[in-house]
All heavy atoms as TSV, in Angstrom:
chain	resi	resn	atom	element	x	y	z
A	1	MET	N	N	59.284	-96.609	99.413
A	1	MET	CA	C	58.384	-95.642	99.853
A	1	MET	C	C	57.196	-96.234	100.646
A	1	MET	O	O	56.802	-95.647	101.555
A	1	MET	CB	C	57.831	-94.825	98.614
A	1	MET	CG	C	56.760	-93.827	99.031
A	1	MET	SD	S	56.782	-92.573	97.675
A	1	MET	CE	C	55.484	-91.586	98.195
A	2	ILE	N	N	56.749	-97.414	100.134
A	2	ILE	CA	C	55.634	-98.016	100.774
A	2	ILE	C	C	56.088	-98.680	102.226
A	2	ILE	O	O	55.394	-98.571	103.139
A	2	ILE	CB	C	54.975	-99.222	99.957
A	2	ILE	CG1	C	54.319	-98.675	98.775
A	2	ILE	CG2	C	54.069	-100.055	100.710
A	2	ILE	CD1	C	53.958	-99.615	97.775
A	3	LYS	N	N	57.368	-99.096	102.225
A	3	LYS	CA	C	58.065	-99.548	103.440
A	3	LYS	C	C	58.018	-98.485	104.496
A	3	LYS	O	O	57.714	-98.560	105.613
A	3	LYS	CB	C	59.280	-100.099	103.169
A	3	LYS	CG	C	60.013	-100.709	104.333
A	3	LYS	CD	C	61.362	-101.298	104.061
A	3	LYS	CE	C	61.937	-101.844	105.204
A	3	LYS	NZ	N	63.235	-102.513	105.019
A	4	LYS	N	N	58.395	-97.207	104.039
A	4	LYS	CA	C	58.343	-96.112	104.948
A	4	LYS	C	C	56.997	-95.734	105.625
A	4	LYS	O	O	56.840	-95.461	106.699
A	4	LYS	CB	C	58.972	-94.781	104.368
A	4	LYS	CG	C	60.449	-94.677	104.190
A	4	LYS	CD	C	60.905	-93.432	103.668
A	4	LYS	CE	C	62.377	-93.309	103.576
A	4	LYS	NZ	N	62.662	-91.889	103.202
A	5	LEU	N	N	55.978	-95.795	104.728
A	5	LEU	CA	C	54.610	-95.637	105.101
A	5	LEU	C	C	54.098	-96.592	106.024
A	5	LEU	O	O	53.561	-96.295	107.072
A	5	LEU	CB	C	53.691	-95.578	103.880
A	5	LEU	CG	C	52.236	-95.324	104.226
A	5	LEU	CD1	C	52.021	-93.952	104.759
A	5	LEU	CD2	C	51.473	-95.388	102.820
A	6	ILE	N	N	54.486	-97.856	105.834
A	6	ILE	CA	C	53.989	-98.820	106.825
A	6	ILE	C	C	54.821	-98.758	108.113
A	6	ILE	O	O	54.123	-98.878	109.231
A	6	ILE	CB	C	54.345	-100.315	106.139
A	6	ILE	CG1	C	53.494	-100.653	104.986
A	6	ILE	CG2	C	54.277	-101.459	107.170
A	6	ILE	CD1	C	53.728	-101.828	104.107
A	7	LEU	N	N	56.038	-98.449	108.079
A	7	LEU	CA	C	56.793	-98.242	109.353
A	7	LEU	C	C	56.231	-97.080	110.094
A	7	LEU	O	O	55.990	-97.129	111.390
A	7	LEU	CB	C	58.267	-98.135	109.161
A	7	LEU	CG	C	58.934	-99.290	108.614
A	7	LEU	CD1	C	60.501	-98.921	108.251
A	7	LEU	CD2	C	58.953	-100.290	109.603
A	8	LYS	N	N	55.761	-96.058	109.325
A	8	LYS	CA	C	55.308	-94.847	109.983
A	8	LYS	C	C	53.867	-95.120	110.729
A	8	LYS	O	O	53.675	-94.753	111.782
A	8	LYS	CB	C	54.994	-93.600	109.010
A	8	LYS	CG	C	54.203	-92.497	109.510
A	8	LYS	CD	C	55.091	-91.475	110.233
A	8	LYS	CE	C	54.336	-90.256	110.477
A	8	LYS	NZ	N	54.114	-90.052	111.962
A	9	ILE	N	N	53.103	-95.926	109.994
A	9	ILE	CA	C	51.798	-96.363	110.572
A	9	ILE	C	C	52.024	-97.183	111.869
A	9	ILE	O	O	51.440	-97.076	112.778
A	9	ILE	CB	C	51.057	-96.986	109.537
A	9	ILE	CG1	C	50.582	-96.019	108.418
A	9	ILE	CG2	C	49.768	-97.705	110.165
A	9	ILE	CD1	C	49.917	-96.710	107.135
A	10	MET	N	N	52.955	-98.206	111.789
A	10	MET	CA	C	53.252	-99.038	112.794
A	10	MET	C	C	53.783	-98.276	113.927
A	10	MET	O	O	53.400	-98.465	115.148
A	10	MET	CB	C	54.324	-100.168	112.484
A	10	MET	CG	C	53.623	-101.128	111.508
A	10	MET	SD	S	52.145	-101.946	112.060
A	10	MET	CE	C	52.729	-102.894	113.484
A	11	ASN	N	N	54.662	-97.261	113.703
A	11	ASN	CA	C	55.308	-96.450	114.794
A	11	ASN	C	C	54.041	-95.665	115.565
A	11	ASN	O	O	54.040	-95.696	116.754
A	11	ASN	CB	C	56.196	-95.517	114.262
A	11	ASN	CG	C	57.560	-96.202	113.948
A	11	ASN	OD1	O	57.768	-97.316	114.177
A	11	ASN	ND2	N	58.425	-95.408	113.206
A	12	ASP	N	N	53.157	-95.144	114.788
A	12	ASP	CA	C	52.070	-94.483	115.287
A	12	ASP	C	C	51.146	-95.333	116.140
A	12	ASP	O	O	50.681	-94.949	117.316
A	12	ASP	CB	C	51.138	-93.756	114.251
A	12	ASP	CG	C	51.975	-92.672	113.559
A	12	ASP	OD1	O	52.898	-92.132	114.121
A	12	ASP	OD2	O	51.450	-92.254	112.613
A	13	LYS	N	N	51.027	-96.598	115.711
A	13	LYS	CA	C	50.177	-97.556	116.451
A	13	LYS	C	C	50.823	-97.894	117.688
A	13	LYS	O	O	50.154	-98.026	118.742
A	13	LYS	CB	C	49.799	-98.720	115.581
A	13	LYS	CG	C	48.772	-98.507	114.586
A	13	LYS	CD	C	48.430	-99.695	113.852
A	13	LYS	CE	C	47.290	-99.428	112.747
A	13	LYS	NZ	N	46.744	-100.475	112.178
A	14	ILE	N	N	52.157	-98.181	117.611
A	14	ILE	CA	C	52.799	-98.565	118.817
A	14	ILE	C	C	52.880	-97.396	119.938
A	14	ILE	O	O	52.646	-97.713	121.061
A	14	ILE	CB	C	54.172	-99.139	118.541
A	14	ILE	CG1	C	54.101	-100.429	117.748
A	14	ILE	CG2	C	54.989	-99.292	119.810
A	14	ILE	CD1	C	55.451	-100.878	117.175
A	15	GLU	N	N	53.147	-96.302	119.379
A	15	GLU	CA	C	53.062	-95.142	120.319
A	15	GLU	C	C	51.801	-94.885	120.973
A	15	GLU	O	O	51.602	-94.561	122.106
A	15	GLU	CB	C	53.436	-93.844	119.603
A	15	GLU	CG	C	54.941	-93.747	119.185
A	15	GLU	CD	C	55.247	-92.614	118.417
A	15	GLU	OE1	O	54.466	-91.779	118.142
A	15	GLU	OE2	O	56.470	-92.534	117.987
A	16	GLY	N	N	50.587	-95.021	120.224
A	16	GLY	CA	C	49.302	-94.935	120.774
A	16	GLY	C	C	48.930	-95.993	121.733
A	16	GLY	O	O	48.409	-95.744	122.851
A	17	LEU	N	N	49.356	-97.217	121.437
A	17	LEU	CA	C	49.186	-98.406	122.380
A	17	LEU	C	C	50.008	-98.114	123.707
A	17	LEU	O	O	49.362	-98.287	124.782
A	17	LEU	CB	C	49.729	-99.710	121.832
A	17	LEU	CG	C	49.465	-100.933	122.576
A	17	LEU	CD1	C	48.039	-101.279	122.842
A	17	LEU	CD2	C	50.193	-102.060	121.755
A	18	LEU	N	N	51.231	-97.642	123.573
A	18	LEU	CA	C	51.906	-97.295	124.865
A	18	LEU	C	C	51.275	-96.293	125.610
A	18	LEU	O	O	51.193	-96.454	126.866
A	18	LEU	CB	C	53.423	-96.790	124.440
A	18	LEU	CG	C	54.283	-96.405	125.506
A	18	LEU	CD1	C	54.527	-97.533	126.490
A	18	LEU	CD2	C	55.611	-95.742	125.027
A	19	ARG	N	N	50.662	-95.182	125.116
A	19	ARG	CA	C	50.024	-94.173	125.693
A	19	ARG	C	C	48.760	-94.798	126.457
A	19	ARG	O	O	48.554	-94.338	127.645
A	19	ARG	CB	C	49.626	-92.975	124.832
A	19	ARG	CG	C	50.752	-92.033	124.492
A	19	ARG	CD	C	50.240	-90.886	123.875
A	19	ARG	NE	N	49.472	-91.157	122.618
A	19	ARG	CZ	C	50.196	-91.240	121.377
A	19	ARG	NH1	N	51.362	-91.050	121.208
A	19	ARG	NH2	N	49.335	-91.436	120.313
A	20	HIS	N	N	48.119	-95.570	125.826
A	20	HIS	CA	C	46.824	-96.191	126.416
A	20	HIS	C	C	47.204	-97.147	127.520
A	20	HIS	O	O	46.463	-97.130	128.611
A	20	HIS	CB	C	46.097	-97.059	125.279
A	20	HIS	CG	C	45.286	-96.089	124.376
A	20	HIS	ND1	N	44.314	-95.257	124.774
A	20	HIS	CD2	C	45.515	-95.966	123.002
A	20	HIS	CE1	C	43.771	-94.528	123.731
A	20	HIS	NE2	N	44.518	-95.102	122.558
A	21	ILE	N	N	48.353	-97.934	127.395
A	21	ILE	CA	C	48.669	-98.760	128.554
A	21	ILE	C	C	49.137	-97.947	129.705
A	21	ILE	O	O	48.721	-98.213	130.921
A	21	ILE	CB	C	49.836	-99.810	128.026
A	21	ILE	CG1	C	49.324	-100.711	127.062
A	21	ILE	CG2	C	50.573	-100.337	129.301
A	21	ILE	CD1	C	50.389	-101.529	126.372
A	22	LEU	N	N	49.885	-96.810	129.431
A	22	LEU	CA	C	50.348	-95.969	130.502
A	22	LEU	C	C	49.141	-95.400	131.226
A	22	LEU	O	O	49.130	-95.189	132.458
A	22	LEU	CB	C	51.404	-94.921	130.048
A	22	LEU	CG	C	52.763	-95.499	129.602
A	22	LEU	CD1	C	53.509	-94.405	129.057
A	22	LEU	CD2	C	53.440	-96.119	130.814
A	23	THR	N	N	48.231	-94.816	130.320
A	23	THR	CA	C	47.141	-94.242	130.977
A	23	THR	C	C	46.209	-95.190	131.766
A	23	THR	O	O	45.702	-94.830	132.927
A	23	THR	CB	C	46.251	-93.500	129.819
A	23	THR	OG1	O	47.013	-92.660	129.088
A	23	THR	CG2	C	44.938	-92.911	130.371
A	24	PHE	N	N	46.084	-96.400	131.381
A	24	PHE	CA	C	45.337	-97.386	132.009
A	24	PHE	C	C	46.042	-97.716	133.399
A	24	PHE	O	O	45.279	-97.616	134.455
A	24	PHE	CB	C	45.080	-98.700	131.190
A	24	PHE	CG	C	44.536	-99.782	131.956
A	24	PHE	CD1	C	43.229	-99.822	132.157
A	24	PHE	CD2	C	45.359	-100.887	132.520
A	24	PHE	CE1	C	42.526	-100.951	132.858
A	24	PHE	CE2	C	44.785	-101.839	133.202
A	24	PHE	CZ	C	43.449	-101.840	133.388
A	25	LEU	N	N	47.298	-97.982	133.360
A	25	LEU	CA	C	47.993	-98.362	134.566
A	25	LEU	C	C	48.035	-97.108	135.548
A	25	LEU	O	O	47.860	-97.254	136.744
A	25	LEU	CB	C	49.439	-98.643	134.238
A	25	LEU	CG	C	49.658	-100.039	133.554
A	25	LEU	CD1	C	51.015	-100.364	133.189
A	25	LEU	CD2	C	49.132	-101.118	134.399
A	26	GLY	N	N	48.189	-95.974	135.005
A	26	GLY	CA	C	48.145	-94.688	135.703
A	26	GLY	C	C	46.821	-94.461	136.404
A	26	GLY	O	O	46.719	-94.048	137.572
A	27	GLY	N	N	45.741	-94.751	135.637
A	27	GLY	CA	C	44.390	-94.589	136.188
A	27	GLY	C	C	44.149	-95.516	137.398
A	27	GLY	O	O	43.516	-95.228	138.419
A	28	TYR	N	N	44.691	-96.744	137.150
A	28	TYR	CA	C	44.542	-97.732	138.353
A	28	TYR	C	C	45.332	-97.239	139.506
A	28	TYR	O	O	44.758	-97.262	140.692
A	28	TYR	CB	C	45.107	-99.124	137.847
A	28	TYR	CG	C	45.258	-100.123	138.961
A	28	TYR	CD1	C	44.008	-100.681	139.487
A	28	TYR	CD2	C	46.342	-100.312	139.646
A	28	TYR	CE1	C	44.049	-101.569	140.386
A	28	TYR	CE2	C	46.389	-101.282	140.658
A	28	TYR	CZ	C	45.236	-101.946	141.065
A	28	TYR	OH	O	45.291	-102.876	142.113
A	29	LEU	N	N	46.496	-96.722	139.391
A	29	LEU	CA	C	47.287	-96.094	140.504
A	29	LEU	C	C	46.611	-94.875	141.192
A	29	LEU	O	O	46.672	-94.852	142.366
A	29	LEU	CB	C	48.686	-95.769	140.128
A	29	LEU	CG	C	49.592	-96.976	139.673
A	29	LEU	CD1	C	50.915	-96.468	139.075
A	29	LEU	CD2	C	49.795	-97.862	140.856
A	30	VAL	N	N	46.001	-94.189	140.309
A	30	VAL	CA	C	45.184	-92.955	140.894
A	30	VAL	C	C	44.096	-93.334	141.689
A	30	VAL	O	O	43.827	-92.894	142.874
A	30	VAL	CB	C	44.747	-91.919	139.746
A	30	VAL	CG1	C	43.814	-90.972	140.238
A	30	VAL	CG2	C	46.068	-91.328	139.090
A	31	THR	N	N	43.180	-94.365	141.050
A	31	THR	CA	C	42.013	-94.784	141.866
A	31	THR	C	C	42.356	-95.617	143.195
A	31	THR	O	O	41.582	-95.676	144.143
A	31	THR	CB	C	41.118	-95.548	141.050
A	31	THR	OG1	O	41.870	-96.800	140.508
A	31	THR	CG2	C	40.507	-94.772	139.799
A	32	SER	N	N	43.653	-96.208	143.116
A	32	SER	CA	C	44.080	-96.864	144.298
A	32	SER	C	C	44.693	-95.865	145.371
A	32	SER	O	O	44.865	-96.458	146.493
A	32	SER	CB	C	45.212	-97.911	143.948
A	32	SER	OG	O	44.564	-98.877	143.050
A	33	GLY	N	N	44.863	-94.651	144.899
A	33	GLY	CA	C	45.389	-93.820	146.009
A	33	GLY	C	C	46.914	-93.746	146.014
A	33	GLY	O	O	47.545	-93.186	147.002
A	34	VAL	N	N	47.578	-94.458	145.197
A	34	VAL	CA	C	49.015	-94.583	145.206
A	34	VAL	C	C	49.624	-93.209	144.737
A	34	VAL	O	O	50.686	-92.774	145.348
A	34	VAL	CB	C	49.610	-95.724	144.336
A	34	VAL	CG1	C	51.059	-95.718	144.243
A	34	VAL	CG2	C	49.075	-96.966	144.772
A	35	ILE	N	N	49.146	-92.636	143.675
A	35	ILE	CA	C	49.555	-91.268	143.174
A	35	ILE	C	C	48.507	-90.466	142.914
A	35	ILE	O	O	47.245	-91.024	142.889
A	35	ILE	CB	C	50.405	-91.509	141.851
A	35	ILE	CG1	C	49.620	-92.182	140.810
A	35	ILE	CG2	C	51.672	-92.248	142.128
A	35	ILE	CD1	C	50.329	-92.116	139.355
A	36	ASP	N	N	48.670	-89.162	142.689
A	36	ASP	CA	C	47.657	-88.320	142.320
A	36	ASP	C	C	47.657	-87.931	140.779
A	36	ASP	O	O	48.620	-88.365	140.114
A	36	ASP	CB	C	47.469	-87.017	143.058
A	36	ASP	CG	C	48.737	-86.119	142.975
A	36	ASP	OD1	O	49.715	-86.473	142.104
A	36	ASP	OD2	O	48.830	-84.956	143.595
A	37	GLU	N	N	46.589	-87.377	140.247
A	37	GLU	CA	C	46.418	-87.173	138.926
A	37	GLU	C	C	47.548	-86.306	138.297
A	37	GLU	O	O	47.924	-86.570	137.060
A	37	GLU	CB	C	45.070	-86.576	138.620
A	37	GLU	CG	C	44.676	-86.510	137.107
A	37	GLU	CD	C	43.310	-85.965	136.866
A	37	GLU	OE1	O	42.566	-85.862	137.790
A	37	GLU	OE2	O	43.067	-85.812	135.594
A	38	SER	N	N	47.958	-85.302	138.961
A	38	SER	CA	C	49.094	-84.470	138.337
A	38	SER	C	C	50.314	-85.172	138.218
A	38	SER	O	O	51.087	-85.092	137.207
A	38	SER	CB	C	49.319	-83.188	139.226
A	38	SER	OG	O	49.713	-83.486	140.508
A	39	ILE	N	N	50.604	-86.099	139.095
A	39	ILE	CA	C	51.940	-86.843	138.895
A	39	ILE	C	C	51.754	-87.823	137.847
A	39	ILE	O	O	52.649	-88.080	137.133
A	39	ILE	CB	C	52.237	-87.624	140.280
A	39	ILE	CG1	C	52.538	-86.621	141.393
A	39	ILE	CG2	C	53.373	-88.699	140.117
A	39	ILE	CD1	C	52.725	-87.245	142.723
A	40	LEU	N	N	50.543	-88.416	137.699
A	40	LEU	CA	C	50.230	-89.263	136.703
A	40	LEU	C	C	50.613	-88.667	135.212
A	40	LEU	O	O	51.278	-89.274	134.303
A	40	LEU	CB	C	48.891	-89.801	136.575
A	40	LEU	CG	C	48.367	-90.555	135.295
A	40	LEU	CD1	C	49.172	-91.909	135.189
A	40	LEU	CD2	C	46.861	-90.808	135.464
A	41	MET	N	N	50.074	-87.428	134.997
A	41	MET	CA	C	50.273	-86.798	133.702
A	41	MET	C	C	51.759	-86.402	133.447
A	41	MET	O	O	52.226	-86.515	132.417
A	41	MET	CB	C	49.443	-85.448	133.736
A	41	MET	CG	C	47.940	-85.655	133.928
A	41	MET	SD	S	47.309	-87.041	132.906
A	41	MET	CE	C	47.108	-86.260	131.337
A	42	GLU	N	N	52.457	-86.046	134.423
A	42	GLU	CA	C	53.951	-85.850	134.330
A	42	GLU	C	C	54.718	-87.140	133.935
A	42	GLU	O	O	55.500	-87.086	133.055
A	42	GLU	CB	C	54.484	-85.167	135.483
A	42	GLU	CG	C	53.965	-83.706	135.904
A	42	GLU	CD	C	54.481	-83.126	137.173
A	42	GLU	OE1	O	55.382	-83.726	137.687
A	42	GLU	OE2	O	53.873	-82.168	137.524
A	43	VAL	N	N	54.336	-88.167	134.603
A	43	VAL	CA	C	55.024	-89.485	134.373
A	43	VAL	C	C	54.758	-89.995	133.074
A	43	VAL	O	O	55.720	-90.342	132.216
A	43	VAL	CB	C	54.724	-90.590	135.507
A	43	VAL	CG1	C	55.244	-91.862	135.116
A	43	VAL	CG2	C	55.222	-89.970	136.863
A	44	VAL	N	N	53.564	-89.952	132.653
A	44	VAL	CA	C	53.126	-90.479	131.242
A	44	VAL	C	C	53.704	-89.604	130.252
A	44	VAL	O	O	54.385	-90.158	129.233
A	44	VAL	CB	C	51.655	-90.483	131.071
A	44	VAL	CG1	C	51.208	-90.770	129.666
A	44	VAL	CG2	C	51.006	-91.500	131.993
A	45	GLY	N	N	53.802	-88.312	130.436
A	45	GLY	CA	C	54.531	-87.421	129.451
A	45	GLY	C	C	55.914	-87.698	129.387
A	45	GLY	O	O	56.551	-87.741	128.247
A	46	ALA	N	N	56.598	-87.847	130.462
A	46	ALA	CA	C	58.026	-88.101	130.527
A	46	ALA	C	C	58.417	-89.429	129.828
A	46	ALA	O	O	59.399	-89.448	129.049
A	46	ALA	CB	C	58.497	-88.149	131.999
A	47	ILE	N	N	57.567	-90.436	130.105
A	47	ILE	CA	C	57.895	-91.837	129.628
A	47	ILE	C	C	57.713	-91.803	128.012
A	47	ILE	O	O	58.536	-92.452	127.282
A	47	ILE	CB	C	56.972	-92.953	130.260
A	47	ILE	CG1	C	57.549	-93.095	131.619
A	47	ILE	CG2	C	57.039	-94.241	129.380
A	47	ILE	CD1	C	56.544	-94.025	132.350
A	48	THR	N	N	56.573	-91.096	127.612
A	48	THR	CA	C	56.351	-91.174	126.144
A	48	THR	C	C	57.462	-90.292	125.450
A	48	THR	O	O	57.839	-90.655	124.327
A	48	THR	CB	C	55.005	-90.666	125.710
A	48	THR	OG1	O	54.834	-89.389	126.345
A	48	THR	CG2	C	53.976	-91.545	126.284
A	49	THR	N	N	57.850	-89.275	126.105
A	49	THR	CA	C	59.014	-88.504	125.555
A	49	THR	C	C	60.336	-89.207	125.435
A	49	THR	O	O	60.927	-89.227	124.360
A	49	THR	CB	C	59.228	-87.129	126.342
A	49	THR	OG1	O	58.092	-86.416	126.343
A	49	THR	CG2	C	60.363	-86.339	125.675
A	50	ILE	N	N	60.673	-89.961	126.567
A	50	ILE	CA	C	61.928	-90.689	126.545
A	50	ILE	C	C	61.813	-91.848	125.500
A	50	ILE	O	O	62.802	-92.020	124.793
A	50	ILE	CB	C	62.105	-91.282	127.975
A	50	ILE	CG1	C	62.474	-90.136	128.931
A	50	ILE	CG2	C	63.271	-92.298	127.847
A	50	ILE	CD1	C	62.493	-90.402	130.324
A	51	VAL	N	N	60.727	-92.530	125.423
A	51	VAL	CA	C	60.510	-93.667	124.554
A	51	VAL	C	C	60.638	-93.187	123.097
A	51	VAL	O	O	61.308	-93.780	122.203
A	51	VAL	CB	C	59.141	-94.445	124.741
A	51	VAL	CG1	C	58.954	-95.359	123.536
A	51	VAL	CG2	C	59.256	-95.234	126.053
A	52	GLY	N	N	59.952	-92.137	122.769
A	52	GLY	CA	C	60.021	-91.430	121.533
A	52	GLY	C	C	61.469	-91.132	121.066
A	52	GLY	O	O	61.917	-91.211	120.020
A	53	PHE	N	N	62.151	-90.544	122.026
A	53	PHE	CA	C	63.606	-90.118	121.730
A	53	PHE	C	C	64.515	-91.275	121.476
A	53	PHE	O	O	65.203	-91.391	120.438
A	53	PHE	CB	C	64.257	-89.315	122.873
A	53	PHE	CG	C	65.712	-88.999	122.803
A	53	PHE	CD1	C	66.122	-88.014	122.049
A	53	PHE	CD2	C	66.575	-89.850	123.433
A	53	PHE	CE1	C	67.460	-87.652	121.845
A	53	PHE	CE2	C	67.942	-89.571	123.381
A	53	PHE	CZ	C	68.393	-88.491	122.568
A	54	VAL	N	N	64.298	-92.345	122.245
A	54	VAL	CA	C	65.164	-93.591	122.095
A	54	VAL	C	C	64.773	-94.301	120.878
A	54	VAL	O	O	65.662	-94.657	119.929
A	54	VAL	CB	C	64.901	-94.487	123.345
A	54	VAL	CG1	C	65.504	-95.899	122.989
A	54	VAL	CG2	C	65.610	-93.902	124.526
A	55	TRP	N	N	63.469	-94.338	120.558
A	55	TRP	CA	C	62.945	-95.007	119.294
A	55	TRP	C	C	63.510	-94.249	118.018
A	55	TRP	O	O	64.044	-94.802	117.093
A	55	TRP	CB	C	61.545	-94.895	119.242
A	55	TRP	CG	C	60.831	-95.638	118.140
A	55	TRP	CD1	C	60.950	-95.422	116.868
A	55	TRP	CD2	C	60.000	-96.796	118.257
A	55	TRP	NE1	N	60.149	-96.275	116.132
A	55	TRP	CE2	C	59.635	-97.201	116.972
A	55	TRP	CE3	C	59.453	-97.462	119.378
A	55	TRP	CZ2	C	58.682	-98.314	116.691
A	55	TRP	CZ3	C	58.633	-98.543	119.084
A	55	TRP	CH2	C	58.270	-98.891	117.866
A	56	SER	N	N	63.541	-92.831	118.165
A	56	SER	CA	C	64.039	-92.074	116.977
A	56	SER	C	C	65.580	-92.301	116.879
A	56	SER	O	O	65.968	-92.451	115.768
A	56	SER	CB	C	63.647	-90.611	117.215
A	56	SER	OG	O	64.350	-89.792	116.230
A	57	PHE	N	N	66.203	-92.249	117.920
A	57	PHE	CA	C	67.721	-92.480	117.877
A	57	PHE	C	C	68.121	-93.920	117.226
A	57	PHE	O	O	68.804	-93.884	116.198
A	57	PHE	CB	C	68.214	-92.449	119.278
A	57	PHE	CG	C	69.754	-92.789	119.296
A	57	PHE	CD1	C	70.647	-91.645	118.940
A	57	PHE	CD2	C	70.268	-93.957	119.669
A	57	PHE	CE1	C	72.007	-91.925	119.092
A	57	PHE	CE2	C	71.610	-94.265	119.756
A	57	PHE	CZ	C	72.513	-93.138	119.429
A	58	PHE	N	N	67.295	-94.860	117.652
A	58	PHE	CA	C	67.689	-96.250	117.123
A	58	PHE	C	C	67.227	-96.506	115.689
A	58	PHE	O	O	67.761	-97.124	114.777
A	58	PHE	CB	C	67.113	-97.441	117.976
A	58	PHE	CG	C	67.957	-97.598	119.153
A	58	PHE	CD1	C	67.542	-97.323	120.494
A	58	PHE	CD2	C	69.317	-98.070	119.074
A	58	PHE	CE1	C	68.288	-97.401	121.555
A	58	PHE	CE2	C	70.093	-98.204	120.165
A	58	PHE	CZ	C	69.627	-97.958	121.409
A	59	SER	N	N	66.083	-95.897	115.283
A	59	SER	CA	C	65.631	-95.911	113.936
A	59	SER	C	C	66.503	-95.309	112.900
A	59	SER	O	O	66.724	-95.715	111.803
A	59	SER	CB	C	63.991	-95.522	113.832
A	59	SER	OG	O	64.004	-94.094	113.909
A	60	LYS	N	N	66.964	-94.147	113.313
A	60	LYS	CA	C	67.991	-93.424	112.461
A	60	LYS	C	C	69.195	-94.093	112.367
A	60	LYS	O	O	69.900	-94.168	111.417
A	60	LYS	CB	C	68.146	-91.942	112.995
A	60	LYS	CG	C	66.934	-91.067	112.812
A	60	LYS	CD	C	67.107	-89.718	113.322
A	60	LYS	CE	C	65.829	-89.010	113.214
A	60	LYS	NZ	N	66.014	-87.615	113.753
A	61	ASP	N	N	69.730	-94.735	113.554
A	61	ASP	CA	C	70.858	-95.542	113.558
A	61	ASP	C	C	70.836	-96.697	112.542
A	61	ASP	O	O	71.795	-96.954	111.766
A	61	ASP	CB	C	71.273	-96.056	114.826
A	61	ASP	CG	C	72.642	-96.630	115.004
A	61	ASP	OD1	O	73.569	-96.063	114.385
A	61	ASP	OD2	O	72.802	-97.543	115.732
A	62	LYS	N	N	69.651	-97.367	112.482
A	62	LYS	CA	C	69.587	-98.524	111.530
A	62	LYS	C	C	69.525	-98.014	110.062
A	62	LYS	O	O	69.977	-98.645	109.291
A	62	LYS	CB	C	68.168	-99.319	111.818
A	62	LYS	CG	C	68.216	-100.063	113.073
A	62	LYS	CD	C	66.987	-100.705	113.298
A	62	LYS	CE	C	66.974	-101.563	114.612
A	62	LYS	NZ	N	65.734	-102.270	114.923
A	63	LYS	N	N	68.943	-96.905	109.768
A	63	LYS	CA	C	68.821	-96.454	108.502
A	63	LYS	C	C	70.294	-96.141	107.943
A	63	LYS	O	O	70.584	-96.291	106.663
A	63	LYS	CB	C	68.066	-95.092	108.328
A	63	LYS	CG	C	66.582	-95.404	108.539
A	63	LYS	CD	C	65.832	-94.072	108.413
A	63	LYS	CE	C	64.330	-94.312	108.787
A	63	LYS	NZ	N	63.545	-93.096	108.888
A	64	GLU	N	N	71.165	-95.644	108.796
A	64	GLU	CA	C	72.551	-95.214	108.358
A	64	GLU	C	C	73.318	-96.587	108.039
A	64	GLU	O	O	74.272	-96.657	107.251
A	64	GLU	CB	C	73.222	-94.510	109.405
A	64	GLU	CG	C	72.682	-93.170	109.550
A	64	GLU	CD	C	73.371	-92.355	110.785
A	64	GLU	OE1	O	74.189	-92.749	111.427
A	64	GLU	OE2	O	72.977	-91.198	110.932
A	65	ASP	N	N	72.984	-97.753	108.740
A	65	ASP	CA	C	73.654	-98.979	108.504
A	65	ASP	C	C	73.354	-99.610	107.053
A	65	ASP	O	O	74.143	-100.262	106.522
A	65	ASP	CB	C	73.286	-100.064	109.550
A	65	ASP	CG	C	73.849	-99.712	110.877
A	65	ASP	OD1	O	74.836	-98.862	111.027
A	65	ASP	OD2	O	73.333	-100.202	111.849
A	66	LYS	N	N	72.204	-99.254	106.548
A	66	LYS	CA	C	71.699	-99.879	105.330
A	66	LYS	C	C	72.228	-99.142	104.062
A	66	LYS	O	O	72.767	-98.309	103.916
A	66	LYS	CB	C	70.218	-99.902	105.248
A	66	LYS	CG	C	69.747	-100.941	106.177
A	66	LYS	CD	C	68.152	-101.035	106.061
A	66	LYS	CE	C	67.702	-102.150	107.147
A	66	LYS	NZ	N	66.298	-102.267	107.011
């Protein structure tokens, strides 16, 4: 039970860190004029959704192995 709680906290922290990194990089690209803000929001949303799906898939796969 404690292990699940720790993993949940770590997952939340990693997801938050990923969002911050993507937002920082996206902000840089917006201020550089490479992309506009609406594209940034779509890309960040898509990446976090895909990463969340893949993370969920592999974490469930590991639980079944044990």
